[in-house]
C-alpha positions as a Markdown table, in Angstrom:
| # | Residue | x | y | z |
|---|---|---|---|---|
| 1 | Met | 90.5 | 159.7 | 3.4 |
| 2 | Pro | 91.7 | 157.2 | 5.9 |
| 3 | Leu | 91.4 | 157.9 | 9.6 |
| 4 | Ile | 94.3 | 158.9 | 11.7 |
| 5 | Lys | 95.6 | 156.2 | 14.1 |
| 6 | Ser | 96.7 | 158.3 | 17.1 |
| 7 | Thr | 95.7 | 158.9 | 20.7 |
| 8 | Ser | 96.0 | 162.7 | 20.4 |
| 9 | Lys | 92.9 | 165.0 | 20.9 |
| 10 | Lys | 93.7 | 166.6 | 17.5 |
| 11 | Ala | 93.6 | 163.3 | 15.7 |
| 12 | Phe | 90.4 | 162.3 | 17.5 |
| 13 | Gly | 88.7 | 165.6 | 16.4 |
| 14 | Glu | 89.9 | 165.2 | 12.9 |
| 15 | Asn | 88.6 | 161.6 | 12.7 |
| 16 | Ile | 85.1 | 162.8 | 13.9 |
| 17 | Ala | 85.2 | 165.6 | 11.3 |
| 18 | Arg | 86.1 | 163.1 | 8.5 |
| 19 | Glu | 83.4 | 160.7 | 9.5 |
| 20 | Arg | 80.8 | 163.5 | 9.7 |
| 21 | Ala | 81.9 | 164.7 | 6.2 |
| 22 | Ala | 81.3 | 161.2 | 4.9 |
| 23 | Gly | 77.7 | 161.5 | 6.1 |
| 24 | Lys | 77.8 | 159.5 | 9.2 |
| 25 | Pro | 75.6 | 160.4 | 12.3 |
| 26 | Ile | 77.5 | 162.2 | 15.1 |
| 27 | Lys | 77.2 | 159.3 | 17.5 |
| 28 | Gln | 78.5 | 156.8 | 15.0 |
| 29 | Ala | 81.4 | 159.2 | 14.0 |
| 30 | Val | 82.3 | 159.6 | 17.7 |
| 31 | Ala | 82.2 | 155.8 | 18.2 |
| 32 | Ile | 84.5 | 155.2 | 15.2 |
| 33 | Ala | 86.9 | 157.9 | 16.4 |
| 34 | Tyr | 87.0 | 156.3 | 19.9 |
| 35 | Ser | 87.6 | 152.9 | 18.3 |
| 36 | Glu | 90.6 | 154.3 | 16.3 |
| 37 | Lys | 92.0 | 156.0 | 19.4 |
| 38 | Arg | 91.6 | 152.8 | 21.5 |
| 39 | Ala | 93.4 | 150.7 | 18.8 |
| 40 | Ala | 96.2 | 153.2 | 18.6 |
| 41 | Ala | 96.7 | 153.2 | 22.4 |
| 42 | Gln | 96.7 | 149.4 | 22.5 |
| 43 | Ser | 99.2 | 149.2 | 19.7 |
| 44 | Glu | 101.5 | 151.7 | 21.5 |
| 45 | His | 101.1 | 149.7 | 24.7 |
| 46 | His | 102.0 | 146.4 | 23.1 |
| 47 | Ser | 105.0 | 147.7 | 21.2 |
| 48 | Thr | 106.4 | 149.3 | 24.4 |
| 49 | His | 105.6 | 146.3 | 26.5 |
| 50 | Ser | 107.3 | 143.9 | 24.1 |
| 51 | Gln | 110.4 | 146.1 | 24.0 |
| 52 | Lys | 110.6 | 146.2 | 27.8 |
| 53 | Arg | 110.2 | 142.4 | 28.0 |
| 54 | Ser | 112.8 | 141.9 | 25.4 |
| 55 | Glu | 115.3 | 144.2 | 27.2 |
| 56 | His | 114.6 | 142.5 | 30.5 |
| 57 | Tyr | 115.1 | 139.0 | 29.0 |
| 58 | His | 118.3 | 140.0 | 27.3 |
| 59 | Ala | 119.7 | 141.6 | 30.4 |
| 60 | Lys | 118.8 | 138.5 | 32.4 |
| 61 | Val | 120.4 | 136.0 | 30.1 |
| 62 | Ala | 123.5 | 138.1 | 29.3 |
| 63 | Gly | 126.5 | 136.4 | 30.5 |
| 64 | Thr | 124.9 | 133.0 | 31.0 |
| 65 | Ser | 125.8 | 130.0 | 28.9 |
| 66 | Ile | 123.8 | 127.5 | 27.1 |
| 67 | Gln | 125.9 | 124.9 | 28.8 |
| 68 | Arg | 124.2 | 125.6 | 32.1 |
| 69 | Gly | 120.8 | 124.6 | 30.6 |
| 70 | Ala | 122.3 | 121.5 | 29.1 |
| 71 | Asn | 123.8 | 120.6 | 32.5 |
| 72 | Lys | 120.4 | 120.9 | 34.2 |
| 73 | Met | 118.8 | 118.6 | 31.6 |
| 74 | Thr | 121.6 | 116.0 | 32.1 |
| 75 | Gln | 121.0 | 116.2 | 35.9 |
| 76 | Ala | 117.3 | 115.8 | 35.5 |
| 77 | Arg | 117.8 | 112.7 | 33.2 |
| 78 | Ser | 120.1 | 111.1 | 35.7 |
| 79 | Gln | 117.6 | 111.7 | 38.5 |
| 80 | Ile | 114.9 | 110.0 | 36.5 |
| 81 | Lys | 117.2 | 107.0 | 35.8 |
| 82 | Asn | 118.1 | 106.7 | 39.5 |
| 83 | Tyr | 114.5 | 106.9 | 40.5 |
| 84 | Ser | 113.4 | 104.2 | 38.0 |
| 85 | Glu | 116.1 | 101.8 | 39.0 |
């Protein structure tokens, strides 16, 4: 049976029991269970972090126009032309 990808104590214990039932030594079973728990925690962190960054970005750019960025580029180009002349 596949291992449970979760950070809960129950899932951790079940993963150890499954690995022990598969004939693995206790230390190896615990290491594998910790690995699954760590991977699940990291996955949860990244999904939450990405969502927060996306919300922050969209809140920041809401109401701004693309034209403003185009104006900045035009100004920068004109400054480069003036500098090189």
